C-alpha positions, 0 to 999 in steps of 0.5 A: 377134924371137929372144927371142920365138921362144925364148919361143914355143919354151919355151911351145909345145914344151918345156912340152907333152909331145907336142911335146917327144916329137916334137922328141926323135924328129926329133933322133934321126932324124939319128943313125940312120946312126950306128947302122946303115948297112944299105941296106935300112933306110936306103932304107925310112926315106928313103921314109918321110920322103918319104911323111911330107911327102905325108901331112902335105900331105894333112892340111893340105888335107883335115884342117885346111881340110876340102877332102877330096881323094881325088886327092892323088896328082895333085900327087905324080905331076905333080911326079914326071913334071915332075922326070923329064922336065926332068932327062932332056930338058933335063939339069937337075940335081936341085936345079933339077928338084925346085923346078920339079916342086913349082911344077908341082904348085902349078899343078895345085893351083890348077887343082883349086881351081877346082871346089873354089870351087863344090863341097863334101863328097862332090861335091868328093871325086869331082871330085878323084878324077877329076883323076889319072885324066884325067892318066893318060889324057894320059900313055897318049896320048903314050907317046913322050914320057911312056913310057906304062905303063913310065914315065920311067926313068934319072933322075939320083940326088941323091947317090951315097951312101945315107947322104947321101940319108937326111940330105937326105930327113930334113932336107927332111921336117923343114923341110916338116913344121915349115912346115906345122905353123906354117901350121896352128897356130891358136894361132901368134902369127906366122902366122894362117892356122891359125885361118882354116883351122879356121874354113873347115873348121867352118863356111865360111858363118859364116867368110865372114859374119865377113869372111874371104875364104874363096876366097883361103884355100881356093886357098892351101890347095890351093897349099900342099898341092900344093907339099909333095906336089910336093916329095915326088913330086919327091924320090921320082922322084930316089930311085927314078930313075923316074916312072910311072903308079904315082905317080898311082895312086888307092891312093897317094891312099888311102894318104895318107888311111890314114896320116893317119887312123891317126895322127890327122887334123888334128894334123900329127904324126898323119900323121908317126906313121902313116907311120913306123908303117905304112910300115916295117911293110908293108915288113918284112911282106914276109917273109910275102907270103902274109898281108902285106896281111891282117896290115896291114889287121887292125892298122889296123882294130884300132887304129881300133876302139879308138883312133878318133881315131888312135893319136897323138891317143890317146897325146896325150890320155894325157900331156896335159891341156887347161885348161878355161878358156884351152884351153892344153895342160899335162902330165897330172900337173899339177893347175893350168894353167901359164898361168892357174892354173885347176884341171885336172879 
């Protein structure tokens, strides 16, 4: 088993430039506190880690499976409120409330999956858009319990150290992204869900005709996407020490879409690049609040204009070359495929 994992690591990561760069990047993340202890920088990176999990979970559900979700903030908000209420009213510690918040988001994902079994395309998107609004109505109806517009505040911290918070967020993000990558990897020899998700996205009718239980895998996609979005929402609640209506805001759902499309949809590392590029950029542009949103929007439009598939995908295409025969990725300077020896044009 270990030998097989090492072989897969050498062939699937070390031999592919894009994945090798991703590996180096994730390793370097753990050295950031050694170079700076500035609270604002660490805080920005902490929330970038949280939103990476959130954006990648949207990519798994909508990018890979094709279930376009315009209300992904539902899972984020459900987990945030569940975590906050359990911590405040029952006194449960973060290491208990975070998994329970993620579990609540899974239940929300299963509820959203019910209409997804009968709807597709824009109809599904509009239905998912309504769920966060419905939950907001419930929150505003029971203000004594949910805090209404003010939200729920005074949630316990995960740790008392900003550096420790950073390491926790980075570790959880790394594990979450790795799991979602393996679940969506169509070439994985260990998990076969990736190729099924691809098949459902490309042609659900053909996938069903091939004997695939598309209902089961669509429910699985909503459950997994909800779980990891819930992890992000629960972490965010403890780091911010508040859960409020902003956790269900439609703009948060659209931010996940912007981050993913900017980096490259259906690529997993695309949302990672999108969040680490755009979230710190928007934070640092606070020095020019008058034109902050204008500069941000201009950068997004320009990138998508010249790199319509996303900046991460554009870079990948420059440093990698796909074999026309076995479809294996190779370094761009290679003239023959590393697996089958086919000439690379």
